[in-house]
mmCIF entry with sequence, helices, sheets and N, C-alpha, C, O atoms, coordinates in Angstrom:
data_MODEL
# 
_entry.id   MODEL 
# 
_entity.id                         1 
_entity.type                       polymer 
_entity.pdbx_number_of_molecules   1 
# 
_entity_poly.entity_id                      1 
_entity_poly.type                           'polypeptide(L)' 
_entity_poly.nstd_linkage                   no 
_entity_poly.nstd_monomer                   no 
_entity_poly.pdbx_seq_one_letter_code       MLKLINEHRELHDELKRLKAEMGLEKSFAIKAVYHSFVASDGPYIRDYQDLERLQK 
_entity_poly.pdbx_seq_one_letter_code_can   MLKLINEHRELHDELKRLKAEMGLEKSFAIKAVYHSFVASDGPYIRDYQDLERLQK 
_entity_poly.pdbx_strand_id                 A 
# 
loop_
_entity_poly_seq.entity_id 
_entity_poly_seq.num 
_entity_poly_seq.mon_id 
_entity_poly_seq.hetero 
1 1  MET n 
1 2  LEU n 
1 3  LYS n 
1 4  LEU n 
1 5  ILE n 
1 6  ASN n 
1 7  GLU n 
1 8  HIS n 
1 9  ARG n 
1 10 GLU n 
1 11 LEU n 
1 12 HIS n 
1 13 ASP n 
1 14 GLU n 
1 15 LEU n 
1 16 LYS n 
1 17 ARG n 
1 18 LEU n 
1 19 LYS n 
1 20 ALA n 
1 21 GLU n 
1 22 MET n 
1 23 GLY n 
1 24 LEU n 
1 25 GLU n 
1 26 LYS n 
1 27 SER n 
1 28 PHE n 
1 29 ALA n 
1 30 ILE n 
1 31 LYS n 
1 32 ALA n 
1 33 VAL n 
1 34 TYR n 
1 35 HIS n 
1 36 SER n 
1 37 PHE n 
1 38 VAL n 
1 39 ALA n 
1 40 SER n 
1 41 ASP n 
1 42 GLY n 
1 43 PRO n 
1 44 TYR n 
1 45 ILE n 
1 46 ARG n 
1 47 ASP n 
1 48 TYR n 
1 49 GLN n 
1 50 ASP n 
1 51 LEU n 
1 52 GLU n 
1 53 ARG n 
1 54 LEU n 
1 55 GLN n 
1 56 LYS n 
# 
_struct_asym.id          A 
_struct_asym.entity_id   1 
# 
loop_
_struct_conf.conf_type_id 
_struct_conf.id 
_struct_conf.pdbx_PDB_helix_id 
_struct_conf.beg_label_comp_id 
_struct_conf.beg_label_asym_id 
_struct_conf.beg_label_seq_id 
_struct_conf.pdbx_beg_PDB_ins_code 
_struct_conf.end_label_comp_id 
_struct_conf.end_label_asym_id 
_struct_conf.end_label_seq_id 
_struct_conf.pdbx_end_PDB_ins_code 
_struct_conf.beg_auth_comp_id 
_struct_conf.beg_auth_asym_id 
_struct_conf.beg_auth_seq_id 
_struct_conf.end_auth_comp_id 
_struct_conf.end_auth_asym_id 
_struct_conf.end_auth_seq_id 
_struct_conf.pdbx_PDB_helix_class 
_struct_conf.details 
_struct_conf.pdbx_PDB_helix_length 
HELX_P HELX_P1 AA1 LEU A 2  ? GLU A 7  ? LEU A 2  GLU A 7  1 ? 6  
HELX_P HELX_P2 AA2 ARG A 9  ? MET A 22 ? ARG A 9  MET A 22 1 ? 14 
HELX_P HELX_P3 AA3 LYS A 26 ? PHE A 37 ? LYS A 26 PHE A 37 1 ? 12 
HELX_P HELX_P4 AA4 ILE A 45 ? GLN A 55 ? ILE A 45 GLN A 55 1 ? 11 
# 
_struct_conf_type.id          HELX_P 
_struct_conf_type.criteria    ? 
_struct_conf_type.reference   ? 
# 
loop_
_atom_site.group_PDB 
_atom_site.id 
_atom_site.type_symbol 
_atom_site.label_atom_id 
_atom_site.label_alt_id 
_atom_site.label_comp_id 
_atom_site.label_asym_id 
_atom_site.label_entity_id 
_atom_site.label_seq_id 
_atom_site.pdbx_PDB_ins_code 
_atom_site.Cartn_x 
_atom_site.Cartn_y 
_atom_site.Cartn_z 
_atom_site.occupancy 
_atom_site.B_iso_or_equiv 
_atom_site.pdbx_formal_charge 
_atom_site.auth_seq_id 
_atom_site.auth_comp_id 
_atom_site.auth_asym_id 
_atom_site.auth_atom_id 
_atom_site.pdbx_PDB_model_num 
ATOM 1   N N  . MET A 1 1  ? 74.607 172.739 35.382 1.00 0.00 ? 1  MET A N  1 
ATOM 2   C CA . MET A 1 1  ? 74.238 173.056 34.020 1.00 0.00 ? 1  MET A CA 1 
ATOM 3   C C  . MET A 1 1  ? 73.439 174.360 33.967 1.00 0.00 ? 1  MET A C  1 
ATOM 4   O O  . MET A 1 1  ? 73.599 175.149 33.036 1.00 0.00 ? 1  MET A O  1 
ATOM 5   N N  . LEU A 1 2  ? 72.597 174.582 34.944 1.00 0.00 ? 2  LEU A N  1 
ATOM 6   C CA . LEU A 1 2  ? 71.828 175.829 34.965 1.00 0.00 ? 2  LEU A CA 1 
ATOM 7   C C  . LEU A 1 2  ? 72.732 177.044 35.061 1.00 0.00 ? 2  LEU A C  1 
ATOM 8   O O  . LEU A 1 2  ? 72.467 178.076 34.444 1.00 0.00 ? 2  LEU A O  1 
ATOM 9   N N  . LYS A 1 3  ? 73.797 176.920 35.835 1.00 0.00 ? 3  LYS A N  1 
ATOM 10  C CA . LYS A 1 3  ? 74.731 178.041 35.960 1.00 0.00 ? 3  LYS A CA 1 
ATOM 11  C C  . LYS A 1 3  ? 75.361 178.347 34.599 1.00 0.00 ? 3  LYS A C  1 
ATOM 12  O O  . LYS A 1 3  ? 75.492 179.512 34.224 1.00 0.00 ? 3  LYS A O  1 
ATOM 13  N N  . LEU A 1 4  ? 75.741 177.324 33.877 1.00 0.00 ? 4  LEU A N  1 
ATOM 14  C CA . LEU A 1 4  ? 76.316 177.506 32.546 1.00 0.00 ? 4  LEU A CA 1 
ATOM 15  C C  . LEU A 1 4  ? 75.298 178.173 31.618 1.00 0.00 ? 4  LEU A C  1 
ATOM 16  O O  . LEU A 1 4  ? 75.643 179.090 30.871 1.00 0.00 ? 4  LEU A O  1 
ATOM 17  N N  . ILE A 1 5  ? 74.077 177.725 31.664 1.00 0.00 ? 5  ILE A N  1 
ATOM 18  C CA . ILE A 1 5  ? 73.022 178.303 30.826 1.00 0.00 ? 5  ILE A CA 1 
ATOM 19  C C  . ILE A 1 5  ? 72.802 179.771 31.178 1.00 0.00 ? 5  ILE A C  1 
ATOM 20  O O  . ILE A 1 5  ? 72.623 180.604 30.290 1.00 0.00 ? 5  ILE A O  1 
ATOM 21  N N  . ASN A 1 6  ? 72.816 180.084 32.457 1.00 0.00 ? 6  ASN A N  1 
ATOM 22  C CA . ASN A 1 6  ? 72.605 181.465 32.865 1.00 0.00 ? 6  ASN A CA 1 
ATOM 23  C C  . ASN A 1 6  ? 73.777 182.376 32.515 1.00 0.00 ? 6  ASN A C  1 
ATOM 24  O O  . ASN A 1 6  ? 73.596 183.585 32.372 1.00 0.00 ? 6  ASN A O  1 
ATOM 25  N N  . GLU A 1 7  ? 74.966 181.815 32.376 1.00 0.00 ? 7  GLU A N  1 
ATOM 26  C CA . GLU A 1 7  ? 76.146 182.615 32.043 1.00 0.00 ? 7  GLU A CA 1 
ATOM 27  C C  . GLU A 1 7  ? 76.306 182.847 30.544 1.00 0.00 ? 7  GLU A C  1 
ATOM 28  O O  . GLU A 1 7  ? 77.044 183.746 30.141 1.00 0.00 ? 7  GLU A O  1 
ATOM 29  N N  . HIS A 1 8  ? 75.641 182.066 29.720 1.00 0.00 ? 8  HIS A N  1 
ATOM 30  C CA . HIS A 1 8  ? 75.793 182.176 28.269 1.00 0.00 ? 8  HIS A CA 1 
ATOM 31  C C  . HIS A 1 8  ? 74.434 182.417 27.623 1.00 0.00 ? 8  HIS A C  1 
ATOM 32  O O  . HIS A 1 8  ? 73.548 181.564 27.671 1.00 0.00 ? 8  HIS A O  1 
ATOM 33  N N  . ARG A 1 9  ? 74.286 183.575 27.027 1.00 0.00 ? 9  ARG A N  1 
ATOM 34  C CA . ARG A 1 9  ? 73.011 183.980 26.445 1.00 0.00 ? 9  ARG A CA 1 
ATOM 35  C C  . ARG A 1 9  ? 72.530 183.001 25.363 1.00 0.00 ? 9  ARG A C  1 
ATOM 36  O O  . ARG A 1 9  ? 71.338 182.710 25.271 1.00 0.00 ? 9  ARG A O  1 
ATOM 37  N N  . GLU A 1 10 ? 73.458 182.501 24.553 1.00 0.00 ? 10 GLU A N  1 
ATOM 38  C CA . GLU A 1 10 ? 73.084 181.569 23.488 1.00 0.00 ? 10 GLU A CA 1 
ATOM 39  C C  . GLU A 1 10 ? 72.419 180.324 24.058 1.00 0.00 ? 10 GLU A C  1 
ATOM 40  O O  . GLU A 1 10 ? 71.422 179.843 23.518 1.00 0.00 ? 10 GLU A O  1 
ATOM 41  N N  . LEU A 1 11 ? 72.970 179.805 25.146 1.00 0.00 ? 11 LEU A N  1 
ATOM 42  C CA . LEU A 1 11 ? 72.383 178.614 25.773 1.00 0.00 ? 11 LEU A CA 1 
ATOM 43  C C  . LEU A 1 11 ? 71.029 178.933 26.379 1.00 0.00 ? 11 LEU A C  1 
ATOM 44  O O  . LEU A 1 11 ? 70.098 178.133 26.295 1.00 0.00 ? 11 LEU A O  1 
ATOM 45  N N  . HIS A 1 12 ? 70.925 180.095 26.985 1.00 0.00 ? 12 HIS A N  1 
ATOM 46  C CA . HIS A 1 12 ? 69.661 180.524 27.585 1.00 0.00 ? 12 HIS A CA 1 
ATOM 47  C C  . HIS A 1 12 ? 68.577 180.651 26.520 1.00 0.00 ? 12 HIS A C  1 
ATOM 48  O O  . HIS A 1 12 ? 67.449 180.194 26.705 1.00 0.00 ? 12 HIS A O  1 
ATOM 49  N N  . ASP A 1 13 ? 68.937 181.277 25.406 1.00 0.00 ? 13 ASP A N  1 
ATOM 50  C CA . ASP A 1 13 ? 67.968 181.434 24.317 1.00 0.00 ? 13 ASP A CA 1 
ATOM 51  C C  . ASP A 1 13 ? 67.557 180.082 23.735 1.00 0.00 ? 13 ASP A C  1 
ATOM 52  O O  . ASP A 1 13 ? 66.391 179.869 23.404 1.00 0.00 ? 13 ASP A O  1 
ATOM 53  N N  . GLU A 1 14 ? 68.518 179.179 23.614 1.00 0.00 ? 14 GLU A N  1 
ATOM 54  C CA . GLU A 1 14 ? 68.214 177.837 23.087 1.00 0.00 ? 14 GLU A CA 1 
ATOM 55  C C  . GLU A 1 14 ? 67.271 177.082 24.027 1.00 0.00 ? 14 GLU A C  1 
ATOM 56  O O  . GLU A 1 14 ? 66.348 176.405 23.575 1.00 0.00 ? 14 GLU A O  1 
ATOM 57  N N  . LEU A 1 15 ? 67.504 177.199 25.318 1.00 0.00 ? 15 LEU A N  1 
ATOM 58  C CA . LEU A 1 15 ? 66.622 176.565 26.302 1.00 0.00 ? 15 LEU A CA 1 
ATOM 59  C C  . LEU A 1 15 ? 65.197 177.085 26.146 1.00 0.00 ? 15 LEU A C  1 
ATOM 60  O O  . LEU A 1 15 ? 64.250 176.300 26.110 1.00 0.00 ? 15 LEU A O  1 
ATOM 61  N N  . LYS A 1 16 ? 65.044 178.392 26.053 1.00 0.00 ? 16 LYS A N  1 
ATOM 62  C CA . LYS A 1 16 ? 63.719 178.983 25.892 1.00 0.00 ? 16 LYS A CA 1 
ATOM 63  C C  . LYS A 1 16 ? 63.069 178.538 24.588 1.00 0.00 ? 16 LYS A C  1 
ATOM 64  O O  . LYS A 1 16 ? 61.869 178.265 24.551 1.00 0.00 ? 16 LYS A O  1 
ATOM 65  N N  . ARG A 1 17 ? 63.865 178.462 23.510 1.00 0.00 ? 17 ARG A N  1 
ATOM 66  C CA . ARG A 1 17 ? 63.338 178.052 22.217 1.00 0.00 ? 17 ARG A CA 1 
ATOM 67  C C  . ARG A 1 17 ? 62.831 176.612 22.255 1.00 0.00 ? 17 ARG A C  1 
ATOM 68  O O  . ARG A 1 17 ? 61.753 176.309 21.743 1.00 0.00 ? 17 ARG A O  1 
ATOM 69  N N  . LEU A 1 18 ? 63.621 175.732 22.867 1.00 0.00 ? 18 LEU A N  1 
ATOM 70  C CA . LEU A 1 18 ? 63.212 174.329 22.952 1.00 0.00 ? 18 LEU A CA 1 
ATOM 71  C C  . LEU A 1 18 ? 61.931 174.169 23.766 1.00 0.00 ? 18 LEU A C  1 
ATOM 72  O O  . LEU A 1 18 ? 61.045 173.394 23.404 1.00 0.00 ? 18 LEU A O  1 
ATOM 73  N N  . LYS A 1 19 ? 61.846 174.898 24.850 1.00 0.00 ? 19 LYS A N  1 
ATOM 74  C CA . LYS A 1 19 ? 60.641 174.810 25.679 1.00 0.00 ? 19 LYS A CA 1 
ATOM 75  C C  . LYS A 1 19 ? 59.416 175.296 24.908 1.00 0.00 ? 19 LYS A C  1 
ATOM 76  O O  . LYS A 1 19 ? 58.347 174.689 24.980 1.00 0.00 ? 19 LYS A O  1 
ATOM 77  N N  . ALA A 1 20 ? 59.579 176.387 24.177 1.00 0.00 ? 20 ALA A N  1 
ATOM 78  C CA . ALA A 1 20 ? 58.441 176.971 23.460 1.00 0.00 ? 20 ALA A CA 1 
ATOM 79  C C  . ALA A 1 20 ? 58.064 176.181 22.214 1.00 0.00 ? 20 ALA A C  1 
ATOM 80  O O  . ALA A 1 20 ? 56.896 175.845 22.019 1.00 0.00 ? 20 ALA A O  1 
ATOM 81  N N  . GLU A 1 21 ? 59.037 175.887 21.381 1.00 0.00 ? 21 GLU A N  1 
ATOM 82  C CA . GLU A 1 21 ? 58.742 175.252 20.095 1.00 0.00 ? 21 GLU A CA 1 
ATOM 83  C C  . GLU A 1 21 ? 58.386 173.777 20.213 1.00 0.00 ? 21 GLU A C  1 
ATOM 84  O O  . GLU A 1 21 ? 57.533 173.275 19.481 1.00 0.00 ? 21 GLU A O  1 
ATOM 85  N N  . MET A 1 22 ? 59.037 173.093 21.129 1.00 0.00 ? 22 MET A N  1 
ATOM 86  C CA . MET A 1 22 ? 58.817 171.650 21.242 1.00 0.00 ? 22 MET A CA 1 
ATOM 87  C C  . MET A 1 22 ? 57.949 171.283 22.426 1.00 0.00 ? 22 MET A C  1 
ATOM 88  O O  . MET A 1 22 ? 57.574 170.122 22.592 1.00 0.00 ? 22 MET A O  1 
ATOM 89  N N  . GLY A 1 23 ? 57.633 172.258 23.242 1.00 0.00 ? 23 GLY A N  1 
ATOM 90  C CA . GLY A 1 23 ? 56.791 171.991 24.390 1.00 0.00 ? 23 GLY A CA 1 
ATOM 91  C C  . GLY A 1 23 ? 57.459 171.119 25.443 1.00 0.00 ? 23 GLY A C  1 
ATOM 92  O O  . GLY A 1 23 ? 56.787 170.393 26.176 1.00 0.00 ? 23 GLY A O  1 
ATOM 93  N N  . LEU A 1 24 ? 58.790 171.194 25.517 1.00 0.00 ? 24 LEU A N  1 
ATOM 94  C CA . LEU A 1 24 ? 59.520 170.369 26.478 1.00 0.00 ? 24 LEU A CA 1 
ATOM 95  C C  . LEU A 1 24 ? 59.451 170.961 27.878 1.00 0.00 ? 24 LEU A C  1 
ATOM 96  O O  . LEU A 1 24 ? 59.412 172.178 28.055 1.00 0.00 ? 24 LEU A O  1 
ATOM 97  N N  . GLU A 1 25 ? 59.435 170.083 28.856 1.00 0.00 ? 25 GLU A N  1 
ATOM 98  C CA . GLU A 1 25 ? 59.573 170.526 30.237 1.00 0.00 ? 25 GLU A CA 1 
ATOM 99  C C  . GLU A 1 25 ? 61.001 171.037 30.407 1.00 0.00 ? 25 GLU A C  1 
ATOM 100 O O  . GLU A 1 25 ? 61.896 170.672 29.646 1.00 0.00 ? 25 GLU A O  1 
ATOM 101 N N  . LYS A 1 26 ? 61.199 171.873 31.401 1.00 0.00 ? 26 LYS A N  1 
ATOM 102 C CA . LYS A 1 26 ? 62.504 172.496 31.609 1.00 0.00 ? 26 LYS A CA 1 
ATOM 103 C C  . LYS A 1 26 ? 63.623 171.459 31.753 1.00 0.00 ? 26 LYS A C  1 
ATOM 104 O O  . LYS A 1 26 ? 64.694 171.626 31.168 1.00 0.00 ? 26 LYS A O  1 
ATOM 105 N N  . SER A 1 27 ? 63.393 170.405 32.514 1.00 0.00 ? 27 SER A N  1 
ATOM 106 C CA . SER A 1 27 ? 64.444 169.409 32.746 1.00 0.00 ? 27 SER A CA 1 
ATOM 107 C C  . SER A 1 27 ? 64.858 168.714 31.447 1.00 0.00 ? 27 SER A C  1 
ATOM 108 O O  . SER A 1 27 ? 66.040 168.440 31.239 1.00 0.00 ? 27 SER A O  1 
ATOM 109 N N  . PHE A 1 28 ? 63.890 168.430 30.577 1.00 0.00 ? 28 PHE A N  1 
ATOM 110 C CA . PHE A 1 28 ? 64.209 167.787 29.301 1.00 0.00 ? 28 PHE A CA 1 
ATOM 111 C C  . PHE A 1 28 ? 64.899 168.763 28.352 1.00 0.00 ? 28 PHE A C  1 
ATOM 112 O O  . PHE A 1 28 ? 65.788 168.376 27.594 1.00 0.00 ? 28 PHE A O  1 
ATOM 113 N N  . ALA A 1 29 ? 64.493 170.010 28.395 1.00 0.00 ? 29 ALA A N  1 
ATOM 114 C CA . ALA A 1 29 ? 65.128 171.020 27.549 1.00 0.00 ? 29 ALA A CA 1 
ATOM 115 C C  . ALA A 1 29 ? 66.580 171.236 27.975 1.00 0.00 ? 29 ALA A C  1 
ATOM 116 O O  . ALA A 1 29 ? 67.452 171.438 27.130 1.00 0.00 ? 29 ALA A O  1 
ATOM 117 N N  . ILE A 1 30 ? 66.838 171.195 29.272 1.00 0.00 ? 30 ILE A N  1 
ATOM 118 C CA . ILE A 1 30 ? 68.216 171.334 29.770 1.00 0.00 ? 30 ILE A CA 1 
ATOM 119 C C  . ILE A 1 30 ? 69.067 170.172 29.273 1.00 0.00 ? 30 ILE A C  1 
ATOM 120 O O  . ILE A 1 30 ? 70.208 170.368 28.855 1.00 0.00 ? 30 ILE A O  1 
ATOM 121 N N  . LYS A 1 31 ? 68.519 168.975 29.316 1.00 0.00 ? 31 LYS A N  1 
ATOM 122 C CA . LYS A 1 31 ? 69.255 167.806 28.816 1.00 0.00 ? 31 LYS A CA 1 
ATOM 123 C C  . LYS A 1 31 ? 69.538 167.947 27.330 1.00 0.00 ? 31 LYS A C  1 
ATOM 124 O O  . LYS A 1 31 ? 70.626 167.592 26.875 1.00 0.00 ? 31 LYS A O  1 
ATOM 125 N N  . ALA A 1 32 ? 68.596 168.451 26.577 1.00 0.00 ? 32 ALA A N  1 
ATOM 126 C CA . ALA A 1 32 ? 68.794 168.645 25.137 1.00 0.00 ? 32 ALA A CA 1 
ATOM 127 C C  . ALA A 1 32 ? 69.884 169.678 24.867 1.00 0.00 ? 32 ALA A C  1 
ATOM 128 O O  . ALA A 1 32 ? 70.711 169.493 23.974 1.00 0.00 ? 32 ALA A O  1 
ATOM 129 N N  . VAL A 1 33 ? 69.886 170.755 25.633 1.00 0.00 ? 33 VAL A N  1 
ATOM 130 C CA . VAL A 1 33 ? 70.930 171.773 25.492 1.00 0.00 ? 33 VAL A CA 1 
ATOM 131 C C  . VAL A 1 33 ? 72.287 171.180 25.834 1.00 0.00 ? 33 VAL A C  1 
ATOM 132 O O  . VAL A 1 33 ? 73.273 171.431 25.141 1.00 0.00 ? 33 VAL A O  1 
ATOM 133 N N  . TYR A 1 34 ? 72.338 170.398 26.896 1.00 0.00 ? 34 TYR A N  1 
ATOM 134 C CA . TYR A 1 34 ? 73.604 169.756 27.285 1.00 0.00 ? 34 TYR A CA 1 
ATOM 135 C C  . TYR A 1 34 ? 74.145 168.890 26.151 1.00 0.00 ? 34 TYR A C  1 
ATOM 136 O O  . TYR A 1 34 ? 75.314 168.997 25.782 1.00 0.00 ? 34 TYR A O  1 
ATOM 137 N N  . HIS A 1 35 ? 73.299 168.044 25.609 1.00 0.00 ? 35 HIS A N  1 
ATOM 138 C CA . HIS A 1 35 ? 73.753 167.120 24.572 1.00 0.00 ? 35 HIS A CA 1 
ATOM 139 C C  . HIS A 1 35 ? 74.074 167.838 23.256 1.00 0.00 ? 35 HIS A C  1 
ATOM 140 O O  . HIS A 1 35 ? 74.874 167.342 22.464 1.00 0.00 ? 35 HIS A O  1 
ATOM 141 N N  . SER A 1 36 ? 73.470 168.978 23.022 1.00 0.00 ? 36 SER A N  1 
ATOM 142 C CA . SER A 1 36 ? 73.738 169.722 21.794 1.00 0.00 ? 36 SER A CA 1 
ATOM 143 C C  . SER A 1 36 ? 74.978 170.603 21.883 1.00 0.00 ? 36 SER A C  1 
ATOM 144 O O  . SER A 1 36 ? 75.703 170.753 20.899 1.00 0.00 ? 36 SER A O  1 
ATOM 145 N N  . PHE A 1 37 ? 75.228 171.186 23.050 1.00 0.00 ? 37 PHE A N  1 
ATOM 146 C CA . PHE A 1 37 ? 76.268 172.203 23.160 1.00 0.00 ? 37 PHE A CA 1 
ATOM 147 C C  . PHE A 1 37 ? 77.439 171.842 24.065 1.00 0.00 ? 37 PHE A C  1 
ATOM 148 O O  . PHE A 1 37 ? 78.465 172.522 24.043 1.00 0.00 ? 37 PHE A O  1 
ATOM 149 N N  . VAL A 1 38 ? 77.304 170.788 24.858 1.00 0.00 ? 38 VAL A N  1 
ATOM 150 C CA . VAL A 1 38 ? 78.365 170.462 25.821 1.00 0.00 ? 38 VAL A CA 1 
ATOM 151 C C  . VAL A 1 38 ? 78.958 169.082 25.543 1.00 0.00 ? 38 VAL A C  1 
ATOM 152 O O  . VAL A 1 38 ? 80.167 168.952 25.354 1.00 0.00 ? 38 VAL A O  1 
ATOM 153 N N  . ALA A 1 39 ? 78.131 168.076 25.519 1.00 0.00 ? 39 ALA A N  1 
ATOM 154 C CA . ALA A 1 39 ? 78.612 166.698 25.375 1.00 0.00 ? 39 ALA A CA 1 
ATOM 155 C C  . ALA A 1 39 ? 79.342 166.500 24.045 1.00 0.00 ? 39 ALA A C  1 
ATOM 156 O O  . ALA A 1 39 ? 79.125 167.238 23.084 1.00 0.00 ? 39 ALA A O  1 
ATOM 157 N N  . SER A 1 40 ? 80.203 165.495 24.013 1.00 0.00 ? 40 SER A N  1 
ATOM 158 C CA . SER A 1 40 ? 80.946 165.132 22.797 1.00 0.00 ? 40 SER A CA 1 
ATOM 159 C C  . SER A 1 40 ? 81.746 166.310 22.232 1.00 0.00 ? 40 SER A C  1 
ATOM 160 O O  . SER A 1 40 ? 81.688 166.608 21.039 1.00 0.00 ? 40 SER A O  1 
ATOM 161 N N  . ASP A 1 41 ? 82.479 166.958 23.107 1.00 0.00 ? 41 ASP A N  1 
ATOM 162 C CA . ASP A 1 41 ? 83.357 168.072 22.715 1.00 0.00 ? 41 ASP A CA 1 
ATOM 163 C C  . ASP A 1 41 ? 82.614 169.226 22.060 1.00 0.00 ? 41 ASP A C  1 
ATOM 164 O O  . ASP A 1 41 ? 83.085 169.800 21.079 1.00 0.00 ? 41 ASP A O  1 
ATOM 165 N N  . GLY A 1 42 ? 81.462 169.559 22.602 1.00 0.00 ? 42 GLY A N  1 
ATOM 166 C CA . GLY A 1 42 ? 80.700 170.698 22.103 1.00 0.00 ? 42 GLY A CA 1 
ATOM 167 C C  . GLY A 1 42 ? 81.415 172.007 22.413 1.00 0.00 ? 42 GLY A C  1 
ATOM 168 O O  . GLY A 1 42 ? 82.422 172.009 23.120 1.00 0.00 ? 42 GLY A O  1 
ATOM 169 N N  . PRO A 1 43 ? 80.909 173.110 21.894 1.00 0.00 ? 43 PRO A N  1 
ATOM 170 C CA . PRO A 1 43 ? 81.585 174.391 22.054 1.00 0.00 ? 43 PRO A CA 1 
ATOM 171 C C  . PRO A 1 43 ? 81.678 174.891 23.503 1.00 0.00 ? 43 PRO A C  1 
ATOM 172 O O  . PRO A 1 43 ? 82.497 175.761 23.797 1.00 0.00 ? 43 PRO A O  1 
ATOM 173 N N  . TYR A 1 44 ? 80.863 174.363 24.396 1.00 0.00 ? 44 TYR A N  1 
ATOM 174 C CA . TYR A 1 44 ? 80.876 174.824 25.781 1.00 0.00 ? 44 TYR A CA 1 
ATOM 175 C C  . TYR A 1 44 ? 81.446 173.788 26.745 1.00 0.00 ? 44 TYR A C  1 
ATOM 176 O O  . TYR A 1 44 ? 81.264 173.915 27.956 1.00 0.00 ? 44 TYR A O  1 
ATOM 177 N N  . ILE A 1 45 ? 82.126 172.776 26.238 1.00 0.00 ? 45 ILE A N  1 
ATOM 178 C CA . ILE A 1 45 ? 82.648 171.710 27.102 1.00 0.00 ? 45 ILE A CA 1 
ATOM 179 C C  . ILE A 1 45 ? 83.652 172.255 28.112 1.00 0.00 ? 45 ILE A C  1 
ATOM 180 O O  . ILE A 1 45 ? 83.633 171.851 29.275 1.00 0.00 ? 45 ILE A O  1 
ATOM 181 N N  . ARG A 1 46 ? 84.521 173.157 27.693 1.00 0.00 ? 46 ARG A N  1 
ATOM 182 C CA . ARG A 1 46 ? 85.537 173.704 28.609 1.00 0.00 ? 46 ARG A CA 1 
ATOM 183 C C  . ARG A 1 46 ? 84.892 174.495 29.740 1.00 0.00 ? 46 ARG A C  1 
ATOM 184 O O  . ARG A 1 46 ? 85.276 174.351 30.901 1.00 0.00 ? 46 ARG A O  1 
ATOM 185 N N  . ASP A 1 47 ? 83.921 175.325 29.406 1.00 0.00 ? 47 ASP A N  1 
ATOM 186 C CA . ASP A 1 47 ? 83.231 176.108 30.435 1.00 0.00 ? 47 ASP A CA 1 
ATOM 187 C C  . ASP A 1 47 ? 82.512 175.188 31.421 1.00 0.00 ? 47 ASP A C  1 
ATOM 188 O O  . ASP A 1 47 ? 82.518 175.433 32.627 1.00 0.00 ? 47 ASP A O  1 
ATOM 189 N N  . TYR A 1 48 ? 81.902 174.142 30.906 1.00 0.00 ? 48 TYR A N  1 
ATOM 190 C CA . TYR A 1 48 ? 81.202 173.180 31.759 1.00 0.00 ? 48 TYR A CA 1 
ATOM 191 C C  . TYR A 1 48 ? 82.185 172.475 32.698 1.00 0.00 ? 48 TYR A C  1 
ATOM 192 O O  . TYR A 1 48 ? 81.913 172.320 33.888 1.00 0.00 ? 48 TYR A O  1 
ATOM 193 N N  . GLN A 1 49 ? 83.319 172.053 32.157 1.00 0.00 ? 49 GLN A N  1 
ATOM 194 C CA . GLN A 1 49 ? 84.335 171.382 32.974 1.00 0.00 ? 49 GLN A CA 1 
ATOM 195 C C  . GLN A 1 49 ? 84.884 172.318 34.047 1.00 0.00 ? 49 GLN A C  1 
ATOM 196 O O  . GLN A 1 49 ? 85.124 171.895 35.178 1.00 0.00 ? 49 GLN A O  1 
ATOM 197 N N  . ASP A 1 50 ? 85.082 173.577 33.698 1.00 0.00 ? 50 ASP A N  1 
ATOM 198 C CA . ASP A 1 50 ? 85.565 174.550 34.686 1.00 0.00 ? 50 ASP A CA 1 
ATOM 199 C C  . ASP A 1 50 ? 84.562 174.715 35.828 1.00 0.00 ? 50 ASP A C  1 
ATOM 200 O O  . ASP A 1 50 ? 84.954 174.782 36.992 1.00 0.00 ? 50 ASP A O  1 
ATOM 201 N N  . LEU A 1 51 ? 83.284 174.779 35.503 1.00 0.00 ? 51 LEU A N  1 
ATOM 202 C CA . LEU A 1 51 ? 82.254 174.904 36.539 1.00 0.00 ? 51 LEU A CA 1 
ATOM 203 C C  . LEU A 1 51 ? 82.214 173.649 37.425 1.00 0.00 ? 51 LEU A C  1 
ATOM 204 O O  . LEU A 1 51 ? 82.051 173.742 38.641 1.00 0.00 ? 51 LEU A O  1 
ATOM 205 N N  . GLU A 1 52 ? 82.362 172.500 36.808 1.00 0.00 ? 52 GLU A N  1 
ATOM 206 C CA . GLU A 1 52 ? 82.371 171.248 37.576 1.00 0.00 ? 52 GLU A CA 1 
ATOM 207 C C  . GLU A 1 52 ? 83.556 171.215 38.555 1.00 0.00 ? 52 GLU A C  1 
ATOM 208 O O  . GLU A 1 52 ? 83.406 170.778 39.696 1.00 0.00 ? 52 GLU A O  1 
ATOM 209 N N  . ARG A 1 53 ? 84.715 171.670 38.115 1.00 0.00 ? 53 ARG A N  1 
ATOM 210 C CA . ARG A 1 53 ? 85.891 171.696 38.995 1.00 0.00 ? 53 ARG A CA 1 
ATOM 211 C C  . ARG A 1 53 ? 85.693 172.648 40.165 1.00 0.00 ? 53 ARG A C  1 
ATOM 212 O O  . ARG A 1 53 ? 86.125 172.360 41.281 1.00 0.00 ? 53 ARG A O  1 
ATOM 213 N N  . LEU A 1 54 ? 85.043 173.781 39.916 1.00 0.00 ? 54 LEU A N  1 
ATOM 214 C CA . LEU A 1 54 ? 84.819 174.760 40.976 1.00 0.00 ? 54 LEU A CA 1 
ATOM 215 C C  . LEU A 1 54 ? 83.847 174.244 42.031 1.00 0.00 ? 54 LEU A C  1 
ATOM 216 O O  . LEU A 1 54 ? 83.935 174.634 43.195 1.00 0.00 ? 54 LEU A O  1 
ATOM 217 N N  . GLN A 1 55 ? 82.927 173.377 41.640 1.00 0.00 ? 55 GLN A N  1 
ATOM 218 C CA . GLN A 1 55 ? 81.936 172.873 42.574 1.00 0.00 ? 55 GLN A CA 1 
ATOM 219 C C  . GLN A 1 55 ? 82.488 171.786 43.476 1.00 0.00 ? 55 GLN A C  1 
ATOM 220 O O  . GLN A 1 55 ? 81.891 171.490 44.511 1.00 0.00 ? 55 GLN A O  1 
ATOM 221 N N  . LYS A 1 56 ? 83.608 171.186 43.114 1.00 0.00 ? 56 LYS A N  1 
ATOM 222 C CA . LYS A 1 56 ? 84.163 170.090 43.912 1.00 0.00 ? 56 LYS A CA 1 
ATOM 223 C C  . LYS A 1 56 ? 85.096 170.583 44.959 1.00 0.00 ? 56 LYS A C  1 
ATOM 224 O O  . LYS A 1 56 ? 85.650 169.786 45.717 1.00 0.00 ? 56 LYS A O  1 
# 
């Protein structure tokens, strides 16, 4: 998930925003980004699946 966040500026900015505005720890902010932008056919699901395939 970190690789996906680092490759997409929008995800990176969202992670930083969640950490700053909500005071979330990095691990919780990453989970929030995942559930907002990847899970349930989010806009980055294909990129996430491609990264998962490359790691196996």
